[in-house]
N, C-alpha and C positions, 0 to 999 in steps of 0.2 A: 503495500499499499504505499503511494508515495505522503510523503510529511509535508506537512500545510501547515503552515506556522505564523501567526499575529506575531505584530512586533511595535511595542512600543503603540497600542492603541489601531496601527495597522492590520488590514485582513483581507491578504491576495482573493482578488475578486477571478472565480472562474464562470466563465462563459457556458455556451451550453453546448454539447459534443465534443466536449475537449479531451483528448485521451493523456493520460500522466502515465507513466510505466512505472514498478513500482519503485523502485527507490529514489528518484525523484524530488528533489527536496525546492519548496518553494514558499519563499520567507516575506510575511512583510507588504509593502507598496508596489504589489505586482497584479496587473489587468493582464490575463487570459482571454481575447476574444474568443466567442463563437469558431471551432475547428477546429482548434490548436494542436498540434499533439510534441509531446517533450516527454524524449526516447533517453532511454536509461544512463543511469549516473550524473543526469543534470541538473546543475544548480543555477536557480533564480534569486538572488537574495537583495529584495527589494529595501535594508535597512538605514542606506546609505543616498537614496535616490531612488527615483519610479521607474518601473520597468514594464515596459508596456508590445503584448507579442499580440499582433493583431492578424485578422481575420484570415483563418487557413495556412496560417503560419506553421512551420516544423523546426525545432531547435532538437539536433540527431545527440546521441550517446556522447555523452561524459564535457557534456557545452558548460561553461558557465559565463553566465550574465550578472553585471553591478556597474555600478555609476561609482559617481563619488559625491558627496554632500555638498551641499549649496553650489557646486559649481555642472553635474552634469547630472541625463537623463538617458536609459536607455531605450532605444524606441524601435520596434521591428514594423514595419506595413503590411498589409496585407502579400497572404500569400510569398513570404521570404524562405527562405530555405538554410539553414544555418547547420552545415557540415559537423562531422565528428568533430569533438575537442578543441573547437572554436572559442575563444571570448571574445564575449563583446562587453567594452566594460566604458558607458556613459558614453554608444554613439548610436546615430541615427543608419538604421536600413532601410531602403523606402524599395516602395512595391515590387514585388516577382525579383529581388536581388538573392544571390546567391555568392554565401559567404561559406567559404573552403575550409576544408579541414587542416584541425593546429592553424587558420591562422586568428591574427588579433586585431580586435580595433582596439583605438585608444577613445579618450574623450575626447568629447565632440566630434567627432570625425565623421562624415556623411560620405554616406553612400548612393546613388543614383538611383532609380527605376532601373530593374533589368540587368544591371550591372554584375562582372563574377568577379572576386576576391579570389584569386588564385591561394591555393592550397597553400600553408606555411608564410602567407603574404604577413607584414606587421605594418598595419593603417597609421601613421603617426596621428598625434594627436594634432585635432583641427582640419586634418586635410579635407578640402571636398572632391568626391569622385561624379564628376556627371554620369547621370544616366547613358548605358547603354556603353559601357567603358569594361575590359579586363585591364587589371591590376595585378601585378605581381613583385615580386619581389621583397627585402630587407634592406630600408622602408620600400613601403610600397610605393610602384612607380606606376604611370597610365603605359598600356601596352600597345591599344587598340580600341579603335569601335567596334561593335558588335552590330553585328548582320538583325534584320526583322527572324532570319530562322532563330536564332537565341531567342529573342522574344517567347516565341513559342514552347522553346524546350523550356525555358523558367518556369513556363506555365505546367506544362505539363510535369515538371519534376516536381510543385508544388501536391498537387494532384495525384501523384503516384504515394506522396507520404499522405496526404487525406484516404487514400483508397487503404493504404496497410493501417492505418488508423483505424476504420471500419472494421478489417477482420480485427484485429485486439479487441475492439468496444462490442464485437458479436454480431455488427451490423453492416455486413459484407453487400457491399453494391453490383 
């Protein structure tokens, strides 16, 4: 069973049709909108700032979402996919973006809609990534613009995780 904890009067808000794997930890000022899935070993710690996970988004195994008190919040727009073991610390990720496995997003960074943060990339504090871009490296740098096929792939990827969550929820589609 997921661990859901209040912190100083802040109680996580969980929408409908949300899948939380057994050992997920959700603390404090966290909002999970409808159709979200949070997978094994992930921690969303809303004790130092708000965390919002938008409708239809997925946070895959072993991720950490946090923020910095009076400095940042963490916001995932709708249909965002966060790859295994990623860290998002006080960053904003817009609609249908993909945050790659073991990547790190630091305070006040912004990832544009449909963009991809490559696996292992480190997005520095305050970096702004426009929509439809691929970024990679340490520190992350914009590598190229992405085409319309990427937009469709990003939507399909988010849908695959909603379908997978439906199986775990016993609501196969």
